C-alpha positions in Angstrom: 0.2 -0.2 0.2 1.4 3.8 -0.9 0.2 6.2 -2.2 2.6 6.4 -4.7 4.0 4.1 -7.2 5.7 5.0 -10.5 5.3 7.3 -12.1 4.1 9.7 -9.3 6.0 9.9 -6.0 10.4 9.8 -5.2 12.0 7.6 -3.3 9.0 5.8 -1.9 7.0 5.1 -4.4 10.5 3.8 -6.3 10.9 1.0 -3.0 7.7 -0.1 -4.0 7.8 -0.8 -6.8 11.4 -2.6 -6.9 10.6 -4.5 -3.9 7.4 -5.4 -5.8 9.0 -6.3 -8.6 11.7 -8.7 -6.7 8.7 -10.2 -4.4 7.1 -11.6 -7.9 10.4 -12.6 -9.4 10.2 -14.7 -5.8 6.9 -16.0 -6.9 4.6 -13.9 -4.2 1.5 -12.7 -5.5 2.6 -9.0 -5.2 -0.5 -6.6 -5.1 -0.3 -2.4 -4.8 -3.7 -0.3 -3.8 -1.9 3.3 -5.1 -3.2 6.6 -6.4 -4.7 7.2 -9.8 -3.0 10.0 -12.3 -4.2 10.9 -15.2 -5.1 8.6 -18.3 -3.0 5.6 -16.0 -5.1 2.7 -16.6 -6.9 1.9 -13.5 -5.4 -1.9 -13.0 -2.6 -2.8 -14.8 0.6 -5.5 -14.5 3.9 -4.0 -14.1 6.8 -6.8 -13.7 4.3 -9.4 -12.1 3.4 -6.8 -10.3 -0.4 -5.9 -10.0 -1.3 -2.0 -9.8 -5.2 -1.2 -8.2 -5.3 2.6 -9.2 -7.8 4.5 -6.2 -9.2 7.8 -6.9 -7.4 10.0 -4.4 -7.7 13.9 -6.2 -3.4 13.4 -7.0 -2.9 16.7 -8.8 0.6 16.5 -9.5 3.2 14.0 -10.3 6.2 14.2 -7.7 4.2 15.6 -4.8 1.1 15.4 -2.6 -0.8 18.0 -0.9 -1.4 16.9 2.7 -5.5 17.3 1.1 -4.5 14.3 -1.9 -2.9 11.9 1.2 -6.4 12.0 3.1 -8.2 11.5 -0.1 -6.0 8.3 -0.2 -6.6 7.2 3.3 -9.7 8.1 2.9 -10.0 5.5 -0.5 -7.2 3.2 1.0 -9.8 2.1 3.8 -12.7 2.3 1.3 -11.7 -0.1 -1.4 -8.2 -2.5 0.6 -11.0 -4.3 2.9 -12.8 -5.2 -0.8 -10.0 -6.2 -2.3 -7.9 -8.1 -0.2 -11.2 -10.8 0.9 -11.8 -10.9 -3.5 -7.7 -11.5 -3.7 -7.4 -13.5 -0.3 -4.5 -10.9 0.8 -2.6 -12.2 3.7 0.2 -9.3 4.4 0.1 -5.8 4.1 3.3 -3.6 4.1 2.6 -0.2 4.4 5.3 2.7 3.0 5.0 5.5 5.4 2.8 6.2 8.5 1.2 8.3 7.2 -1.1 8.0 5.3 -1.3 4.8 4.8 -0.9 2.7 7.8 -4.3 4.1 8.8 -6.1 1.9 5.6 -3.8 -1.3 7.0 -5.2 -0.9 10.2 -8.5 -0.8 9.3 -7.6 -3.7 7.0 -6.5 -5.4 9.9 -10.1 -4.4 11.7 -12.3 -5.5 8.9 -10.6 -9.3 7.8 -7.4 -9.8 10.4 -5.3 -9.1 7.9 -1.4 -8.0 9.8 0.2 -4.9 8.4 3.6 -3.5 8.5 5.2 -0.4 8.3 8.4 0.7 6.0 9.7 3.9 7.4 10.8 6.5 4.9 11.8 9.6 6.5 8.6 12.3 6.7 6.5 9.6 8.7 8.6 10.3 11.4 8.0 12.6 13.9 11.5 14.7 14.4 12.2 14.7 10.7 12.9 18.3 9.1 11.5 19.7 12.3 11.4 22.7 10.8 9.6 22.2 8.6 7.0 19.5 9.9 7.4 20.1 14.2 3.8 20.7 14.0 2.2 18.0 11.7 4.4 15.7 13.9 2.8 16.7 17.4 -0.6 16.8 15.9 0.0 13.3 14.4 2.8 11.7 16.9 -0.2 10.0 18.6 -1.5 8.5 16.1 1.9 7.6 14.4 3.1 5.8 17.9 -0.2 4.1 17.8 -0.3 2.8 14.5 3.8 1.4 15.1 2.6 -0.6 18.0 -0.4 -2.2 16.1 2.0 -3.4 13.5 3.6 -6.6 13.4 6.7 -4.5 12.1 8.0 -1.5 11.6 11.1 -0.9 9.7 13.0 2.1 8.3 15.2 2.0 5.4 18.5 3.3 7.7 20.1 3.1 10.5 19.8 6.6 11.2 16.3 7.2 10.5 15.9 4.3 12.9 17.6 5.7 15.5 14.7 8.8 15.2 11.8 6.9 15.4 13.2 4.7 18.5 13.6 7.8 20.4 9.8 9.0 19.2 8.9 5.0 20.2 11.2 3.6 23.0 8.6 0.7 23.4 8.0 -0.5 19.5 10.9 -2.2 17.9 12.8 -0.5 14.9 14.3 -2.5 12.6 16.3 -1.6 9.5 16.2 -2.8 6.1 18.1 -0.1 3.3 17.3 0.9 0.5 17.8 -0.7 -2.7 19.3 0.4 -6.3 18.8 -1.1 -9.7 22.5 -1.8 -11.1 22.6 -2.2 -15.1 25.7 -2.4 -16.3 24.6 -0.9 -19.6 23.9 2.4 -16.9 27.3 2.8 -15.4 29.7 5.8 -16.5 32.2 5.6 -18.6 34.0 8.0 -20.3 35.1 10.0 -17.2 36.6 12.8 -19.0 35.2 16.1 -18.1 36.8 18.2 -20.9 36.8 21.9 -19.3 33.1 22.1 -17.8 32.4 20.2 -14.4 29.0 19.0 -14.3 27.3 18.7 -10.7 23.7 17.4 -10.7 20.7 16.8 -7.6 18.1 14.8 -8.5 15.2 15.1 -6.1 12.0 17.4 -5.2 12.6 20.7 -5.0 12.0 21.3 -1.7 13.5 23.4 1.6 15.0 19.5 3.3 17.3 19.1 0.3 19.3 22.3 1.4 20.0 23.8 -2.2 19.5 27.5 -0.9 22.7 26.2 0.5 24.4 24.8 -2.1 23.5 27.9 -4.5 25.2 30.3 -1.7 28.5 28.3 -1.8 28.5 28.2 -6.3 27.8 31.9 -5.9 31.3 31.8 -3.3 33.2 29.7 -6.6 35.6 31.8 -8.2 34.6 33.4 -12.0 37.2 31.7 -13.6 35.9 27.5 -13.0 34.0 26.4 -15.7 30.6 24.2 -14.0 26.4 23.7 -14.7 24.1 21.7 -12.3 21.0 20.9 -13.3 18.5 20.6 -11.1 16.0 17.4 -12.3 13.3 17.6 -10.0 10.1 20.5 -8.8 8.2 21.1 -5.8 7.4 24.3 -4.1 10.8 26.1 -3.9 11.4 26.6 -8.0 10.4 29.9 -7.9 12.6 30.4 -4.8 15.3 28.6 -6.5 15.4 30.7 -9.6 15.2 33.7 -7.8 18.1 33.1 -5.8 20.1 32.1 -8.6 19.3 35.7 -9.8 20.4 37.5 -6.9 23.7 35.3 -6.9 24.9 36.2 -10.3 24.3 31.9 -11.1 21.4 31.3 -13.4 22.8 31.1 -16.6 24.8 27.6 -15.0 21.5 26.1 -13.5 19.9 24.1 -15.4 16.0 23.5 -14.1 15.4 20.2 -16.2 12.1 19.8 -13.9 10.3 16.9 -13.1 11.9 13.8 -14.9 11.0 9.7 -15.5 13.2 7.2 -14.7 13.6 6.3 -18.2 15.5 9.5 -18.9 17.4 9.7 -15.9 20.0 7.2 -17.0 20.9 9.3 -19.4 22.0 12.7 -17.2 23.4 10.5 -14.3 26.0 9.7 -16.7 26.2 13.2 -18.5 27.1 14.2 -15.3 30.2 14.5 -12.8 29.4 15.1 -9.4 26.1 14.3 -7.3 25.3 16.5 -5.1 23.1 16.6 -2.0 23.0 19.4 0.4 20.0 17.6 2.9 18.8 19.5 6.1 17.9 15.9 6.7 17.6 12.6 4.6 15.7 9.3 5.6 17.8 6.9 2.4 18.3 8.7 -0.4 17.2 6.5 -3.4 19.0 9.1 -6.6 21.8 8.9 -4.3 22.1 5.6 -5.1 21.3 5.3 -8.5 23.9 8.1 -9.4 26.5 5.9 -7.0 25.7 3.1 -8.9 26.1 4.8 -12.0 29.8 5.6 -10.8 29.4 9.0 -9.5 31.3 10.7 -6.2 28.6 12.5 -4.4 28.7 15.3 -2.0 26.2 15.3 0.5 25.8 16.4 4.3 26.9 14.8 7.3 23.8 13.5 8.6 21.9 10.1 9.3 21.2 8.2 6.4 23.5 9.0 4.0 25.7 8.5 7.3 25.4 4.8 6.2 26.5 4.7 3.0 29.0 7.4 2.3 33.2 7.2 3.7 34.1 10.5 3.6 37.1 11.1 1.1 36.2 7.2 0.1 33.4 7.4 -2.3 32.5 11.0 -1.8 32.4 14.2 0.1 30.6 14.9 3.5 30.0 18.4 4.6 28.2 20.2 8.5 24.7 20.6 6.9 23.7 23.9 6.4 27.7 25.5 5.8 28.3 27.2 2.4 31.7 27.5 3.0 32.5 24.0 3.6 30.7 22.3 0.8 32.4 25.3 -1.1 35.5 23.7 -0.1 34.0 20.4 -0.9 33.2 21.6 -4.9 36.2 23.1 -4.9 38.4 19.6 -4.0 36.3 17.9 -6.2 36.0 20.2 -9.6 39.8 20.4 -8.9 41.4 17.5 -8.5 40.3 14.9 -11.3 41.8 11.4 -10.3 40.4 11.4 -6.8 36.8 12.6 -8.2 37.4 9.6 -10.5 38.4 7.4 -7.7 35.4 8.2 -5.7 32.9 7.9 -8.0 34.4 4.1 -8.8 34.7 3.0 -5.6 30.3 4.7 -5.3 30.5 2.2 -8.0 31.8 -0.6 -6.0 30.2 0.0 -2.9 26.7 -0.1 -3.7 26.5 -2.9 -5.7 28.0 -5.1 -2.6 25.7 -3.6 -0.4 22.4 -2.2 -1.6 20.4 -3.7 -4.1 16.9 -4.7 -3.8 17.0 -8.6 -4.3 18.7 -7.8 -0.9 16.6 -5.9 0.5 12.6 -7.7 -1.0 14.9 -11.0 1.0 14.5 -9.1 4.0 10.9 -8.0 3.5 10.1 -11.3 2.3 11.3 -12.9 5.3 9.1 -10.6 7.5 5.8 -10.7 5.3 6.2 -14.5 5.0 6.1 -14.6 9.6 3.1 -12.2 9.3 1.1 -14.8 7.0 2.0 -18.0 8.6 1.1 -15.8 12.6 -2.3 -15.5 10.6 -2.7 -18.6 10.0 -1.9 -20.0 13.1 
């Protein structure tokens, strides 16, 4: 159950898709209850995963408002029990505590079907407190109740799990890291950058991602340093970022690509030289893992979720969040030292291909879901 599923959404939707496909390949019957959008078919098959798209007021492919999330929760609560009975569902996996887990909780009440919750970031109280403090204050009690009632609660990084444990010390929080699709055909081969260094960010244009800090840091680079920055994503900060880039005198070097489908991202990753993720907070960034799998070194903030993946100076550079001078120094180092940059990019690909895979994540989830189903039958 997830209100996002590609082409909708970001990392959580991407995780749902890959885990679902892996489970289907392992022989499980997998159904996904997600939001309808545009002219996408209400029923569809995606690599063995059966999609059921329900009306949920979805307006944009990349983000949802609170009203749209509530609409999905209500629609899922209405459709879920009926579908579960018709399809003989034995266990449910809710991606995000809110808005998805309430529908899973209702499914358990109506049909006795156990549910697990996959925590992704913003659904954990304490995550991006400058933006979500009051929302989490209102919903914190509900979230704890949903976690306590679940058969399993699992975060996608150790840092996010620690945050969740602080919110609910009496709930066991496990960890299953996000994965990455490893395709040898998408690996970066040409590391010759020429005269211009191509920086890349992929994700939602929201304050959490710290793109305002990045623009301030870039404005401090000498004008004779040649660079470009591609922003692949959409979001509420678009207008503010354009205005800031204009004030900083760097708008001519920035490409606002807008929301970009998975079919186009592989080429965008390959043509980049450095992936930049100056987040104020992170769970586990799928975009970062994808960039590393392509062979890109990463410049990122020292926040939970990133520390699980990046080794400073080995496969990327870690800087304090909200610190333009430190970010500037990392950018300068990455631009000036091509030998180190290339070595870190190759180390990044080696690391994620060995340690992070959707097959590994799906096997861990499969063990949990099968245990839940067996306990229900007993």
